[in-house]
Chimera marker file (.cmm) of the C-alpha trace (Angstrom):
<marker_set name="trace">
<marker id="1" x="-125.207" y="42.650" z="-16.433" r="1" g="1" b="0" radius="0.5"/>
<marker id="2" x="-127.212" y="39.606" z="-17.853" r="1" g="1" b="0" radius="0.5"/>
<marker id="3" x="-129.677" y="38.138" z="-15.783" r="1" g="1" b="0" radius="0.5"/>
<marker id="4" x="-130.570" y="34.673" z="-17.030" r="1" g="1" b="0" radius="0.5"/>
<marker id="5" x="-134.248" y="34.835" z="-15.442" r="1" g="1" b="0" radius="0.5"/>
<marker id="6" x="-134.840" y="37.458" z="-17.687" r="1" g="1" b="0" radius="0.5"/>
<marker id="7" x="-137.103" y="36.437" z="-20.774" r="1" g="1" b="0" radius="0.5"/>
<marker id="8" x="-134.981" y="36.035" z="-23.866" r="1" g="1" b="0" radius="0.5"/>
<marker id="9" x="-135.866" y="38.013" z="-26.742" r="1" g="1" b="0" radius="0.5"/>
<marker id="10" x="-134.102" y="37.493" z="-29.964" r="1" g="1" b="0" radius="0.5"/>
<marker id="11" x="-132.881" y="39.929" z="-32.038" r="1" g="1" b="0" radius="0.5"/>
<marker id="12" x="-131.431" y="38.783" z="-35.838" r="1" g="1" b="0" radius="0.5"/>
<marker id="13" x="-130.104" y="42.285" z="-36.497" r="1" g="1" b="0" radius="0.5"/>
<marker id="14" x="-129.212" y="43.709" z="-33.519" r="1" g="1" b="0" radius="0.5"/>
<marker id="15" x="-128.481" y="47.340" z="-33.682" r="1" g="1" b="0" radius="0.5"/>
<marker id="16" x="-125.284" y="47.708" z="-31.882" r="1" g="1" b="0" radius="0.5"/>
<marker id="17" x="-122.230" y="45.247" z="-30.914" r="1" g="1" b="0" radius="0.5"/>
<marker id="18" x="-123.193" y="45.605" z="-27.234" r="1" g="1" b="0" radius="0.5"/>
<marker id="19" x="-126.890" y="44.140" z="-27.913" r="1" g="1" b="0" radius="0.5"/>
<marker id="20" x="-125.420" y="41.113" z="-29.791" r="1" g="1" b="0" radius="0.5"/>
<marker id="21" x="-122.709" y="40.502" z="-27.396" r="1" g="1" b="0" radius="0.5"/>
<marker id="22" x="-125.374" y="40.646" z="-24.583" r="1" g="1" b="0" radius="0.5"/>
<marker id="23" x="-127.615" y="38.509" z="-26.656" r="1" g="1" b="0" radius="0.5"/>
<marker id="24" x="-124.942" y="36.074" z="-27.374" r="1" g="1" b="0" radius="0.5"/>
<marker id="25" x="-123.535" y="35.941" z="-23.857" r="1" g="1" b="0" radius="0.5"/>
<marker id="26" x="-127.345" y="35.102" z="-22.838" r="1" g="1" b="0" radius="0.5"/>
<marker id="27" x="-127.703" y="32.257" z="-25.343" r="1" g="1" b="0" radius="0.5"/>
<marker id="28" x="-124.764" y="30.812" z="-24.091" r="1" g="1" b="0" radius="0.5"/>
<marker id="29" x="-125.267" y="30.535" z="-20.566" r="1" g="1" b="0" radius="0.5"/>
<marker id="30" x="-129.059" y="29.510" z="-21.396" r="1" g="1" b="0" radius="0.5"/>
<marker id="31" x="-127.939" y="26.639" z="-23.392" r="1" g="1" b="0" radius="0.5"/>
<marker id="32" x="-127.226" y="23.078" z="-21.974" r="1" g="1" b="0" radius="0.5"/>
<marker id="33" x="-124.477" y="21.318" z="-23.785" r="1" g="1" b="0" radius="0.5"/>
<marker id="34" x="-125.409" y="18.614" z="-25.965" r="1" g="1" b="0" radius="0.5"/>
<marker id="35" x="-128.707" y="20.605" z="-27.202" r="1" g="1" b="0" radius="0.5"/>
<marker id="36" x="-126.974" y="22.029" z="-30.278" r="1" g="1" b="0" radius="0.5"/>
<marker id="37" x="-126.771" y="19.207" z="-33.063" r="1" g="1" b="0" radius="0.5"/>
<marker id="38" x="-123.725" y="20.485" z="-34.984" r="1" g="1" b="0" radius="0.5"/>
<marker id="39" x="-121.793" y="21.722" z="-31.911" r="1" g="1" b="0" radius="0.5"/>
<marker id="40" x="-122.663" y="19.366" z="-29.039" r="1" g="1" b="0" radius="0.5"/>
<marker id="41" x="-119.870" y="21.243" z="-26.698" r="1" g="1" b="0" radius="0.5"/>
<marker id="42" x="-121.989" y="24.667" z="-27.304" r="1" g="1" b="0" radius="0.5"/>
<marker id="43" x="-123.396" y="25.874" z="-23.734" r="1" g="1" b="0" radius="0.5"/>
<marker id="44" x="-122.904" y="24.781" z="-20.076" r="1" g="1" b="0" radius="0.5"/>
<marker id="45" x="-123.199" y="21.264" z="-18.512" r="1" g="1" b="0" radius="0.5"/>
<marker id="46" x="-125.760" y="20.332" z="-16.599" r="1" g="1" b="0" radius="0.5"/>
<marker id="47" x="-124.079" y="18.012" z="-14.388" r="1" g="1" b="0" radius="0.5"/>
<marker id="48" x="-124.424" y="20.259" z="-11.670" r="1" g="1" b="0" radius="0.5"/>
<marker id="49" x="-127.950" y="18.666" z="-10.728" r="1" g="1" b="0" radius="0.5"/>
<marker id="50" x="-128.391" y="17.405" z="-7.216" r="1" g="1" b="0" radius="0.5"/>
<marker id="51" x="-124.806" y="18.495" z="-6.247" r="1" g="1" b="0" radius="0.5"/>
<marker id="52" x="-124.680" y="20.931" z="-2.809" r="1" g="1" b="0" radius="0.5"/>
<marker id="53" x="-125.181" y="24.500" z="-3.828" r="1" g="1" b="0" radius="0.5"/>
<marker id="54" x="-121.263" y="25.809" z="-3.389" r="1" g="1" b="0" radius="0.5"/>
<marker id="55" x="-119.871" y="22.892" z="-5.380" r="1" g="1" b="0" radius="0.5"/>
<marker id="56" x="-122.795" y="23.573" z="-8.079" r="1" g="1" b="0" radius="0.5"/>
<marker id="57" x="-121.867" y="27.149" z="-7.948" r="1" g="1" b="0" radius="0.5"/>
<marker id="58" x="-118.211" y="26.760" z="-8.074" r="1" g="1" b="0" radius="0.5"/>
<marker id="59" x="-118.713" y="24.153" z="-11.369" r="1" g="1" b="0" radius="0.5"/>
<marker id="60" x="-120.929" y="26.594" z="-12.812" r="1" g="1" b="0" radius="0.5"/>
<marker id="61" x="-118.770" y="29.588" z="-12.589" r="1" g="1" b="0" radius="0.5"/>
<marker id="62" x="-116.242" y="27.287" z="-14.447" r="1" g="1" b="0" radius="0.5"/>
<marker id="63" x="-118.396" y="26.315" z="-17.195" r="1" g="1" b="0" radius="0.5"/>
<marker id="64" x="-119.708" y="29.723" z="-17.757" r="1" g="1" b="0" radius="0.5"/>
<marker id="65" x="-116.105" y="31.470" z="-17.928" r="1" g="1" b="0" radius="0.5"/>
<marker id="66" x="-115.117" y="28.797" z="-20.565" r="1" g="1" b="0" radius="0.5"/>
<marker id="67" x="-118.127" y="28.716" z="-22.490" r="1" g="1" b="0" radius="0.5"/>
<marker id="68" x="-117.961" y="32.585" z="-22.746" r="1" g="1" b="0" radius="0.5"/>
<marker id="69" x="-114.310" y="32.553" z="-23.553" r="1" g="1" b="0" radius="0.5"/>
<marker id="70" x="-114.695" y="30.033" z="-26.325" r="1" g="1" b="0" radius="0.5"/>
<marker id="71" x="-117.674" y="31.357" z="-28.099" r="1" g="1" b="0" radius="0.5"/>
<marker id="72" x="-117.986" y="35.171" z="-27.077" r="1" g="1" b="0" radius="0.5"/>
<marker id="73" x="-114.471" y="36.521" z="-27.081" r="1" g="1" b="0" radius="0.5"/>
<marker id="74" x="-115.429" y="39.852" z="-27.132" r="1" g="1" b="0" radius="0.5"/>
<marker id="75" x="-117.241" y="39.974" z="-23.681" r="1" g="1" b="0" radius="0.5"/>
<marker id="76" x="-114.927" y="39.820" z="-20.715" r="1" g="1" b="0" radius="0.5"/>
<marker id="77" x="-116.529" y="38.526" z="-17.481" r="1" g="1" b="0" radius="0.5"/>
<marker id="78" x="-116.303" y="40.967" z="-14.745" r="1" g="1" b="0" radius="0.5"/>
<marker id="79" x="-118.408" y="39.186" z="-12.201" r="1" g="1" b="0" radius="0.5"/>
<marker id="80" x="-120.618" y="35.881" z="-11.600" r="1" g="1" b="0" radius="0.5"/>
<marker id="81" x="-123.457" y="35.814" z="-8.979" r="1" g="1" b="0" radius="0.5"/>
<marker id="82" x="-126.316" y="32.874" z="-8.203" r="1" g="1" b="0" radius="0.5"/>
<marker id="83" x="-129.761" y="33.327" z="-6.929" r="1" g="1" b="0" radius="0.5"/>
<marker id="84" x="-131.541" y="30.286" z="-6.059" r="1" g="1" b="0" radius="0.5"/>
<marker id="85" x="-135.153" y="30.290" z="-6.699" r="1" g="1" b="0" radius="0.5"/>
<marker id="86" x="-137.781" y="28.480" z="-4.170" r="1" g="1" b="0" radius="0.5"/>
<marker id="87" x="-137.480" y="25.389" z="-6.124" r="1" g="1" b="0" radius="0.5"/>
<marker id="88" x="-133.416" y="25.273" z="-5.650" r="1" g="1" b="0" radius="0.5"/>
<marker id="89" x="-132.654" y="26.135" z="-9.208" r="1" g="1" b="0" radius="0.5"/>
<marker id="90" x="-129.387" y="28.288" z="-9.217" r="1" g="1" b="0" radius="0.5"/>
<marker id="91" x="-130.143" y="31.763" z="-11.598" r="1" g="1" b="0" radius="0.5"/>
<marker id="92" x="-126.642" y="32.899" z="-12.666" r="1" g="1" b="0" radius="0.5"/>
<marker id="93" x="-125.990" y="36.650" z="-13.308" r="1" g="1" b="0" radius="0.5"/>
<marker id="94" x="-123.267" y="37.538" z="-15.306" r="1" g="1" b="0" radius="0.5"/>
<marker id="95" x="-121.691" y="40.872" z="-15.388" r="1" g="1" b="0" radius="0.5"/>
<marker id="96" x="-119.595" y="41.834" z="-18.707" r="1" g="1" b="0" radius="0.5"/>
<marker id="97" x="-117.527" y="44.352" z="-20.411" r="1" g="1" b="0" radius="0.5"/>
<marker id="98" x="-117.452" y="44.395" z="-23.656" r="1" g="1" b="0" radius="0.5"/>
<marker id="99" x="-114.229" y="44.640" z="-26.619" r="1" g="1" b="0" radius="0.5"/>
<marker id="100" x="-115.735" y="45.873" z="-29.771" r="1" g="1" b="0" radius="0.5"/>
<link id1="1" id2="2" r="1" g="1" b="0" radius="0.2"/>
<link id1="2" id2="3" r="1" g="1" b="0" radius="0.2"/>
<link id1="3" id2="4" r="1" g="1" b="0" radius="0.2"/>
<link id1="4" id2="5" r="1" g="1" b="0" radius="0.2"/>
<link id1="5" id2="6" r="1" g="1" b="0" radius="0.2"/>
<link id1="6" id2="7" r="1" g="1" b="0" radius="0.2"/>
<link id1="7" id2="8" r="1" g="1" b="0" radius="0.2"/>
<link id1="8" id2="9" r="1" g="1" b="0" radius="0.2"/>
<link id1="9" id2="10" r="1" g="1" b="0" radius="0.2"/>
<link id1="10" id2="11" r="1" g="1" b="0" radius="0.2"/>
<link id1="11" id2="12" r="1" g="1" b="0" radius="0.2"/>
<link id1="12" id2="13" r="1" g="1" b="0" radius="0.2"/>
<link id1="13" id2="14" r="1" g="1" b="0" radius="0.2"/>
<link id1="14" id2="15" r="1" g="1" b="0" radius="0.2"/>
<link id1="15" id2="16" r="1" g="1" b="0" radius="0.2"/>
<link id1="16" id2="17" r="1" g="1" b="0" radius="0.2"/>
<link id1="17" id2="18" r="1" g="1" b="0" radius="0.2"/>
<link id1="18" id2="19" r="1" g="1" b="0" radius="0.2"/>
<link id1="19" id2="20" r="1" g="1" b="0" radius="0.2"/>
<link id1="20" id2="21" r="1" g="1" b="0" radius="0.2"/>
<link id1="21" id2="22" r="1" g="1" b="0" radius="0.2"/>
<link id1="22" id2="23" r="1" g="1" b="0" radius="0.2"/>
<link id1="23" id2="24" r="1" g="1" b="0" radius="0.2"/>
<link id1="24" id2="25" r="1" g="1" b="0" radius="0.2"/>
<link id1="25" id2="26" r="1" g="1" b="0" radius="0.2"/>
<link id1="26" id2="27" r="1" g="1" b="0" radius="0.2"/>
<link id1="27" id2="28" r="1" g="1" b="0" radius="0.2"/>
<link id1="28" id2="29" r="1" g="1" b="0" radius="0.2"/>
<link id1="29" id2="30" r="1" g="1" b="0" radius="0.2"/>
<link id1="30" id2="31" r="1" g="1" b="0" radius="0.2"/>
<link id1="31" id2="32" r="1" g="1" b="0" radius="0.2"/>
<link id1="32" id2="33" r="1" g="1" b="0" radius="0.2"/>
<link id1="33" id2="34" r="1" g="1" b="0" radius="0.2"/>
<link id1="34" id2="35" r="1" g="1" b="0" radius="0.2"/>
<link id1="35" id2="36" r="1" g="1" b="0" radius="0.2"/>
<link id1="36" id2="37" r="1" g="1" b="0" radius="0.2"/>
<link id1="37" id2="38" r="1" g="1" b="0" radius="0.2"/>
<link id1="38" id2="39" r="1" g="1" b="0" radius="0.2"/>
<link id1="39" id2="40" r="1" g="1" b="0" radius="0.2"/>
<link id1="40" id2="41" r="1" g="1" b="0" radius="0.2"/>
<link id1="41" id2="42" r="1" g="1" b="0" radius="0.2"/>
<link id1="42" id2="43" r="1" g="1" b="0" radius="0.2"/>
<link id1="43" id2="44" r="1" g="1" b="0" radius="0.2"/>
<link id1="44" id2="45" r="1" g="1" b="0" radius="0.2"/>
<link id1="45" id2="46" r="1" g="1" b="0" radius="0.2"/>
<link id1="46" id2="47" r="1" g="1" b="0" radius="0.2"/>
<link id1="47" id2="48" r="1" g="1" b="0" radius="0.2"/>
<link id1="48" id2="49" r="1" g="1" b="0" radius="0.2"/>
<link id1="49" id2="50" r="1" g="1" b="0" radius="0.2"/>
<link id1="50" id2="51" r="1" g="1" b="0" radius="0.2"/>
<link id1="51" id2="52" r="1" g="1" b="0" radius="0.2"/>
<link id1="52" id2="53" r="1" g="1" b="0" radius="0.2"/>
<link id1="53" id2="54" r="1" g="1" b="0" radius="0.2"/>
<link id1="54" id2="55" r="1" g="1" b="0" radius="0.2"/>
<link id1="55" id2="56" r="1" g="1" b="0" radius="0.2"/>
<link id1="56" id2="57" r="1" g="1" b="0" radius="0.2"/>
<link id1="57" id2="58" r="1" g="1" b="0" radius="0.2"/>
<link id1="58" id2="59" r="1" g="1" b="0" radius="0.2"/>
<link id1="59" id2="60" r="1" g="1" b="0" radius="0.2"/>
<link id1="60" id2="61" r="1" g="1" b="0" radius="0.2"/>
<link id1="61" id2="62" r="1" g="1" b="0" radius="0.2"/>
<link id1="62" id2="63" r="1" g="1" b="0" radius="0.2"/>
<link id1="63" id2="64" r="1" g="1" b="0" radius="0.2"/>
<link id1="64" id2="65" r="1" g="1" b="0" radius="0.2"/>
<link id1="65" id2="66" r="1" g="1" b="0" radius="0.2"/>
<link id1="66" id2="67" r="1" g="1" b="0" radius="0.2"/>
<link id1="67" id2="68" r="1" g="1" b="0" radius="0.2"/>
<link id1="68" id2="69" r="1" g="1" b="0" radius="0.2"/>
<link id1="69" id2="70" r="1" g="1" b="0" radius="0.2"/>
<link id1="70" id2="71" r="1" g="1" b="0" radius="0.2"/>
<link id1="71" id2="72" r="1" g="1" b="0" radius="0.2"/>
<link id1="72" id2="73" r="1" g="1" b="0" radius="0.2"/>
<link id1="73" id2="74" r="1" g="1" b="0" radius="0.2"/>
<link id1="74" id2="75" r="1" g="1" b="0" radius="0.2"/>
<link id1="75" id2="76" r="1" g="1" b="0" radius="0.2"/>
<link id1="76" id2="77" r="1" g="1" b="0" radius="0.2"/>
<link id1="77" id2="78" r="1" g="1" b="0" radius="0.2"/>
<link id1="78" id2="79" r="1" g="1" b="0" radius="0.2"/>
<link id1="79" id2="80" r="1" g="1" b="0" radius="0.2"/>
<link id1="80" id2="81" r="1" g="1" b="0" radius="0.2"/>
<link id1="81" id2="82" r="1" g="1" b="0" radius="0.2"/>
<link id1="82" id2="83" r="1" g="1" b="0" radius="0.2"/>
<link id1="83" id2="84" r="1" g="1" b="0" radius="0.2"/>
<link id1="84" id2="85" r="1" g="1" b="0" radius="0.2"/>
<link id1="85" id2="86" r="1" g="1" b="0" radius="0.2"/>
<link id1="86" id2="87" r="1" g="1" b="0" radius="0.2"/>
<link id1="87" id2="88" r="1" g="1" b="0" radius="0.2"/>
<link id1="88" id2="89" r="1" g="1" b="0" radius="0.2"/>
<link id1="89" id2="90" r="1" g="1" b="0" radius="0.2"/>
<link id1="90" id2="91" r="1" g="1" b="0" radius="0.2"/>
<link id1="91" id2="92" r="1" g="1" b="0" radius="0.2"/>
<link id1="92" id2="93" r="1" g="1" b="0" radius="0.2"/>
<link id1="93" id2="94" r="1" g="1" b="0" radius="0.2"/>
<link id1="94" id2="95" r="1" g="1" b="0" radius="0.2"/>
<link id1="95" id2="96" r="1" g="1" b="0" radius="0.2"/>
<link id1="96" id2="97" r="1" g="1" b="0" radius="0.2"/>
<link id1="97" id2="98" r="1" g="1" b="0" radius="0.2"/>
<link id1="98" id2="99" r="1" g="1" b="0" radius="0.2"/>
<link id1="99" id2="100" r="1" g="1" b="0" radius="0.2"/>
</marker_set>
């Protein structure tokens, strides 16, 4: 289970494939599109700002599925859930299984 609210710790040499895949998924989900200069489509879109929560959750779920399928095919998404913080920010939790 990957909680995007967890503090990311970058490991440049993960000990296992599972650690590498989880780190990659966390990076994908926490990166906004257009932030990566040589791959502007990497990450998820920020177009959900100010949308109603159910609509934002649906769009984010689609974005997360698409991005993970494209950039980390070793991860199979089992579920995506959301928690809203006090500021109204949606925080996704992504549960994956790993094809190694």
